C-alpha positions as CSV (number, residue, x, y, z in Angstrom):
1,M,195.7,89.6,98.2
2,R,194.8,86.3,97.2
3,F,194.2,83.3,99.5
4,A,196.2,80.1,99.7
5,G,194.4,77.7,97.9
6,S,192.5,80.0,95.3
7,I,192.2,79.7,91.7
8,S,194.2,80.8,89.3
9,D,192.2,84.0,86.7
10,S,192.8,81.0,84.4
11,G,191.4,78.5,85.8
12,R,188.5,80.8,87.5
13,Q,187.3,81.1,83.6
14,D,187.0,77.8,83.0
15,I,184.9,77.1,85.8
16,E,182.6,79.3,84.8
17,G,182.2,79.4,81.6
18,A,181.2,75.2,82.5
19,R,179.5,76.6,85.5
20,V,175.4,75.9,85.5
21,A,172.8,79.4,85.7
22,L,171.5,80.3,89.2
23,A,167.5,78.5,88.4
24,L,164.5,77.2,90.6
25,A,164.7,74.1,91.3
26,R,162.9,71.8,88.7
27,R,160.4,70.6,91.2
28,A,159.1,74.7,91.4
29,D,157.9,74.2,88.1
30,L,155.7,71.7,89.9
31,V,154.0,73.6,92.1
32,A,152.6,76.9,92.2
33,Q,150.8,78.9,94.2
34,S,147.4,77.7,95.3
35,E,144.3,79.4,94.3
36,I,143.3,79.6,98.0
37,R,146.0,82.0,98.4
38,A,145.6,83.3,95.8
39,M,141.6,84.7,96.0
40,S,142.6,85.6,99.6
41,I,144.8,88.1,98.6
42,E,142.3,89.1,96.2
43,C,140.0,89.7,98.2
44,E,142.1,92.4,100.7
45,S,143.0,93.7,97.8
46,A,139.1,94.6,96.7
47,G,137.9,94.5,100.9
48,G,135.9,92.4,100.1
49,I,134.2,89.2,102.9
50,N,136.7,86.3,102.8
51,L,134.7,83.1,101.7
52,A,138.2,81.3,99.9
53,Q,140.1,80.5,102.5
54,G,138.9,78.2,105.5
55,V,140.3,80.0,108.2
56,C,138.3,79.5,110.6
57,D,137.2,82.9,112.0
58,T,135.1,81.7,115.4
59,E,136.3,81.6,118.7
60,V,138.7,79.5,119.7
61,P,137.8,78.2,123.1
62,L,138.5,79.6,126.7
63,P,140.4,76.2,128.4
64,I,142.2,76.2,125.4
65,R,143.4,79.4,125.1
66,R,144.2,79.8,128.9
67,A,145.9,76.4,128.7
68,A,148.2,77.3,126.0
69,Q,149.5,81.1,127.8
70,D,149.8,78.7,131.4
71,A,151.9,76.7,129.7
72,M,154.1,79.5,128.0
73,E,154.3,80.8,132.0
74,H,155.8,77.9,133.0
75,G,158.6,77.4,131.0
76,N,156.8,75.4,128.0
77,N,158.5,76.9,125.0
78,S,161.4,74.7,124.5
79,Y,161.8,72.3,120.9
80,T,159.9,68.9,122.2
81,R,160.5,65.4,121.2
82,F,160.6,64.8,117.9
83,D,157.1,63.6,117.8
84,G,155.7,65.3,120.4
85,V,155.3,66.0,124.0
86,A,153.9,62.8,125.9
87,E,151.0,64.6,127.2
88,L,149.7,65.1,123.8
89,R,150.2,62.4,122.8
90,A,148.9,60.7,124.8
91,A,146.1,62.3,124.4
92,I,145.2,61.9,120.5
93,A,145.4,58.2,121.3
94,A,142.8,58.1,124.0
95,K,141.3,60.6,121.3
96,M,140.8,58.0,118.7
97,Q,140.5,54.6,121.0
98,R,137.1,57.1,121.8
99,Y,135.7,58.5,118.4
100,N,137.2,57.0,115.9
101,G,137.5,53.1,117.5
102,M,141.1,52.9,117.1
103,A,143.7,51.3,119.3
104,V,146.8,53.7,119.9
105,D,149.7,53.0,120.9
106,P,151.1,56.9,121.7
107,E,154.6,55.7,122.2
108,S,154.8,54.5,118.8
109,E,152.4,55.0,116.6
110,V,151.1,58.6,116.8
111,C,153.5,61.5,115.5
112,V,152.6,65.3,116.4
113,S,153.7,67.7,113.4
114,S,153.2,71.0,112.3
115,G,149.5,70.9,111.2
116,S,147.8,67.9,109.3
117,T,149.3,69.1,105.8
118,G,152.9,68.4,107.8
119,A,151.6,65.5,108.7
120,F,151.0,64.7,104.9
121,Y,154.5,65.9,103.6
122,S,156.1,64.3,106.2
123,A,154.4,60.8,105.6
124,C,155.0,61.2,102.0
125,L,158.7,61.8,102.3
126,A,159.2,58.6,104.5
127,L,156.9,56.1,102.4
128,L,157.0,57.5,98.9
129,N,160.2,57.3,96.7
130,P,160.3,59.6,93.0
131,G,158.0,57.9,90.9
132,D,155.4,55.9,92.8
133,E,151.9,56.5,92.4
134,V,148.6,57.5,94.5
135,I,145.3,57.8,93.9
136,V,143.3,60.5,94.6
137,F,139.4,61.8,94.4
138,E,138.5,64.2,91.9
139,P,137.5,67.2,93.0
140,Y,140.6,67.2,95.8
141,Y,141.8,69.6,97.7
142,G,144.9,71.0,96.3
143,Y,148.0,71.2,98.5
144,H,147.2,67.4,98.3
145,V,148.1,67.0,95.0
146,S,151.3,69.7,95.5
147,T,152.3,68.1,98.4
148,L,152.2,64.7,96.6
149,L,154.2,66.4,93.4
150,A,156.7,68.6,95.5
151,A,157.3,64.5,97.0
152,G,158.0,63.4,93.8
153,A,155.2,60.8,93.6
154,V,152.7,61.0,91.3
155,P,148.5,61.3,91.1
156,R,146.6,59.7,89.6
157,Y,143.3,60.4,88.8
158,V,139.7,59.2,89.7
159,T,136.5,61.5,89.5
160,M,133.7,61.9,91.2
161,H,130.5,62.9,89.9
162,A,127.9,65.5,91.3
163,P,125.7,65.4,93.7
164,D,126.4,62.7,95.7
165,W,129.8,63.2,94.6
166,E,130.3,58.9,93.8
167,F,133.2,57.2,92.1
168,G,133.0,54.2,90.2
169,H,134.1,51.0,90.9
170,R,135.7,50.4,88.0
171,E,137.5,53.7,87.7
172,L,139.2,53.1,90.6
173,E,140.1,49.8,90.0
174,A,142.0,50.6,86.5
175,A,144.2,54.2,87.7
176,V,145.9,51.0,90.1
177,T,148.7,50.6,88.1
178,A,152.1,48.4,88.5
179,R,153.5,51.7,89.9
180,T,150.1,52.3,92.7
181,K,151.4,52.7,96.2
182,G,148.4,54.6,97.8
183,I,145.7,55.8,98.0
184,L,144.8,59.0,99.4
185,V,141.2,59.2,100.8
186,S,139.7,63.1,102.8
187,T,137.0,62.2,104.7
188,P,134.9,64.2,105.1
189,S,136.2,66.0,102.0
190,N,137.2,69.2,100.9
191,P,136.1,70.8,98.5
192,T,133.5,68.8,98.2
193,G,131.8,67.7,102.1
194,K,131.4,63.9,100.8
195,V,131.5,62.2,103.3
196,F,132.6,58.8,102.6
197,D,130.3,55.9,104.0
198,R,131.7,52.3,104.6
199,R,131.2,50.4,101.6
200,E,133.1,52.8,100.0
201,L,135.7,52.7,102.5
202,E,135.3,48.8,102.1
203,L,136.1,49.2,98.3
204,I,139.5,51.0,99.2
205,A,140.1,48.8,101.6
206,E,139.7,45.6,99.6
207,L,141.6,47.1,96.6
208,A,144.5,48.0,98.9
209,T,144.4,44.8,101.3
210,D,144.5,43.0,97.7
211,R,147.3,45.7,96.0
212,D,149.3,46.2,98.8
213,L,148.5,49.7,99.2
214,F,149.5,52.4,101.5
215,V,145.7,54.6,102.4
216,F,146.3,58.0,103.5
217,T,143.5,59.6,104.9
218,D,142.9,63.5,105.7
219,E,140.6,63.8,108.1
220,I,140.7,66.7,109.8
221,Y,137.1,67.5,109.4
222,E,136.0,64.6,111.3
223,Y,133.5,67.0,113.7
224,F,131.7,68.3,111.1
225,V,129.8,65.8,110.0
226,Y,125.7,66.7,109.3
227,D,122.1,64.6,108.5
228,G,123.0,62.5,111.4
229,L,126.4,60.7,109.1
230,A,129.2,59.4,111.1
231,H,132.4,59.8,110.7
232,V,134.2,56.2,109.7
233,S,138.1,56.0,109.9
234,P,139.4,53.6,107.2
235,G,142.1,52.7,110.0
236,V,139.1,50.7,111.9
237,L,138.1,48.3,109.1
238,P,140.0,44.8,109.1
239,G,143.1,44.1,107.7
240,M,143.2,48.3,107.6
241,A,145.7,49.5,110.7
242,G,148.8,48.5,109.2
243,R,148.3,50.5,106.6
244,T,146.9,53.0,106.9
245,V,148.0,56.9,107.7
246,T,145.6,58.1,109.7
247,I,145.9,62.2,109.4
248,S,144.2,64.9,110.7
249,G,144.4,67.6,114.0
250,F,143.2,70.2,115.7
251,S,143.0,73.4,113.4
252,K,139.5,73.3,112.4
253,T,138.2,71.5,115.8
254,L,139.4,74.4,117.7
255,S,139.7,77.1,115.2
256,I,143.0,76.9,115.4
257,T,144.9,77.3,111.9
258,G,147.9,79.2,112.9
259,W,148.9,76.9,115.5
260,R,150.2,74.7,113.2
261,I,149.1,71.5,116.1
262,G,148.6,68.2,113.4
263,Y,149.3,64.4,114.3
264,S,149.5,61.3,112.3
265,V,148.7,57.9,113.3
266,S,150.4,55.1,112.0
267,D,151.8,51.1,112.9
268,A,155.7,51.8,114.2
269,R,157.2,50.5,111.8
270,W,156.0,53.6,109.8
271,A,155.5,56.4,112.1
272,R,159.7,56.4,113.5
273,M,160.1,57.2,110.5
274,I,157.5,59.5,109.7
275,G,158.4,61.6,112.7
276,F,162.4,61.8,111.9
277,M,160.7,63.4,108.9
278,S,159.3,65.7,110.0
279,D,161.4,66.8,112.8
280,L,164.5,66.9,109.7
281,V,161.8,69.4,108.5
282,Y,160.2,71.1,110.9
283,V,162.1,70.0,114.2
284,C,158.8,70.2,116.0
285,A,155.0,71.7,116.5
286,P,155.4,75.2,118.6
287,A,155.8,73.8,122.1
288,P,153.1,75.9,124.5
289,L,150.7,75.0,122.0
290,Q,151.1,71.2,122.5
291,Y,150.7,71.7,126.0
292,G,148.4,74.0,125.6
293,V,146.5,71.4,123.0
294,A,146.5,69.3,125.1
295,R,145.4,70.3,128.4
296,G,142.9,71.8,127.3
297,L,141.3,69.1,125.8
298,A,140.5,67.3,129.3
299,L,138.9,70.5,130.3
300,L,136.3,71.0,126.9
301,R,132.6,69.6,128.3
302,A,131.7,66.7,126.5
303,D,129.3,68.5,124.6
304,Y,131.6,70.9,122.9
305,Y,131.5,68.5,119.0
306,E,127.9,67.9,119.4
307,H,126.9,71.7,119.5
308,L,130.3,72.6,117.2
309,R,128.1,70.2,114.9
310,S,124.8,72.1,114.8
311,T,125.9,74.8,114.7
312,Y,128.2,74.5,111.9
313,A,125.0,72.8,109.6
314,E,122.6,75.4,111.0
315,K,126.1,77.9,108.6
316,R,125.8,75.6,105.9
317,D,122.1,75.8,105.7
318,R,121.9,79.8,105.6
319,I,124.8,79.3,102.9
320,C,123.5,77.2,100.7
321,L,120.4,79.3,101.1
322,A,121.3,82.5,100.2
323,L,123.5,80.9,97.2
324,R,120.6,79.5,95.9
325,Q,118.4,82.5,96.0
326,A,121.3,84.4,94.2
327,G,121.5,81.7,91.8
328,L,124.3,79.6,92.3
329,V,122.4,76.5,93.5
330,P,124.1,74.3,96.1
331,H,125.5,70.9,95.8
332,V,124.6,70.4,99.1
333,P,127.6,69.0,101.6
334,R,127.2,65.7,104.3
335,G,130.2,67.4,106.0
336,A,133.6,69.9,106.1
337,Y,132.7,73.0,106.6
338,Y,133.1,74.4,102.4
339,V,130.3,74.1,99.3
340,L,130.5,74.1,95.6
341,A,127.7,76.0,93.9
342,D,126.9,76.4,90.3
343,A,128.1,79.5,89.3
344,S,127.4,79.2,85.3
345,R,125.2,82.8,85.6
346,L,128.0,84.9,86.4
347,P,130.0,86.2,83.6
348,G,133.4,84.5,82.1
349,R,134.8,82.3,80.5
350,T,136.3,80.6,83.5
351,S,135.7,79.9,86.8
352,K,138.4,82.4,88.0
353,E,136.7,84.8,85.7
354,R,133.5,83.7,87.5
355,A,135.2,84.7,91.2
356,M,136.8,87.5,90.0
357,A,133.2,89.0,88.7
358,L,131.5,87.9,91.9
359,L,134.1,89.3,93.6
360,A,134.0,92.3,92.2
361,E,130.4,93.1,92.6
362,A,129.4,91.2,95.7
363,G,132.2,92.1,96.5
364,V,132.4,88.3,98.8
365,A,135.8,85.7,97.3
366,S,135.2,82.2,96.7
367,V,138.1,79.7,95.0
368,P,137.6,79.1,91.7
369,G,136.4,75.3,91.1
370,E,138.9,74.7,88.7
371,A,141.5,74.7,91.3
372,F,140.0,70.8,92.8
373,F,140.8,69.6,88.8
374,H,143.6,68.4,87.2
375,A,143.0,68.6,83.5
376,G,139.6,70.4,82.8
377,G,136.3,70.2,85.0
378,G,135.0,72.9,87.4
379,E,135.0,76.2,85.5
380,D,131.2,76.7,86.7
381,L,132.0,75.4,89.5
382,L,132.9,78.3,93.2
383,R,133.8,77.3,96.7
384,F,132.4,79.3,99.4
385,C,133.9,78.3,102.6
386,F,131.1,78.7,106.0
387,A,133.0,78.8,108.8
388,K,132.8,82.3,109.6
389,T,131.4,84.3,112.6
390,D,127.9,84.9,112.6
391,A,128.2,88.8,111.9
392,E,130.9,87.8,108.7
393,L,128.2,85.1,107.5
394,D,124.6,87.4,107.1
395,E,126.8,90.2,105.3
396,A,128.2,88.2,102.7
397,C,124.2,86.3,102.5
398,R,123.4,89.7,102.4
399,R,125.9,91.2,99.9
400,L,125.1,87.4,98.0
401,G,121.9,88.5,97.6
402,S,122.2,91.3,95.7
403,L,122.7,88.9,93.0
404,S,119.2,88.5,93.1
């Protein structure tokens, strides 16, 4: 039986002879599995304690859980507006004013997305053309670079130097070319825990203004700042509101990494298309969880964030002490909840080999430092996450002590 209009046998042979073989898209060559995910899988296989992935194992605040449950029970389970429910956008705008010092219009300048990673990808799709360059500070978070590559952008790297992860102003200026479209700032930073101070941000703002660049920020760890430091959002600096895309979310602050509730804040000129791109890729963040976060935020006590900061500062001190006693000298972070440590005493030529040796000997998973550098570097570094329950963190510290 032959369908009407079907191709003859000879015509089919001609077409099949010219057919391109099935294959992955070329962008697949640029995106590999995250070393963080890979080490989590290795950890599960070995039955170890996972200090590799920032899953945030601490408890979700009760008001947030109850608010999400109530939203489900009351029928808030359908698609939302492309940029998020009004209640959550208003809560984000209020938080941006109160904590970040930014006046934001919740109707036109806020876009709720599927996590902060989804917000960043949507911003890249909306604002970057293939071949546009974006300056990235190294050591970097691998998902940032992979997202830029997937969007067709080209990362340009500026190296930060231990122990304080400082960067050179001249090196930053030298990274700008005729194709530079933006600068990516992660503060507090994953993996270094660096908190960019106002002076550094003013240098970045001056360059962005002079060269007419976007500044993309990742501020997901904005409440995890230690040693009396203050978080400064680049978007509050003079002249930066119109060119900054501020990206954050609630995964870390509320221990809801699996809920995927993130957002971006930007000038209305950019926010609408960022929202359209988010709608195209993700449709919307989970509806009842959006309502849960919005209503739960209003129920959290004012001291919740200070307690969060002090709790994680204590966790940081415990893991750094254990690492130091194990001969893995830490670069003590000033923010976020990761610590890079010198692993040169462990066997292996590469940081991956050293990470596997640590997992085999002590049953503790970490991330190889090479995952945070683009062309060499990090061979002697491992990254440890301390966003764990007290029991898990204590056990990890005890196991690290077995290396002494």
